[in-house]
C-alpha positions, 0 to 999 in steps of 0.5 A: 467453457472458456476461461477469462483472460488474465489482463481482464481479470487484474482490471477488475481486481484492480478496480475492486481494489480502489473502490475499497480503498476510496471507502476505506479513507472515506470511513476514516475522514468521517471518524474525524481524522485529517490525512496530511500530506508530507513533502516529498523526500521527507522521511522520518528516520533518525539521521544519526540512528543509522540505517536498518535493512529490511530483507524481504523474502524466506530466510536463509538457513545456516 
């Protein structure tokens, strides 16, 4: 028995994810909520509050 190629698995996974997102968006809109489109470059960060850097990954032991 041969295994399916990884690329084919990724495509199926992507299609399933798109269907799931589409269903979620439809349910969200059906509940009466709205999706707001914001302008490119818009940020909700406070310009006077400084930056907060987020580090992803395992924490370093000290």
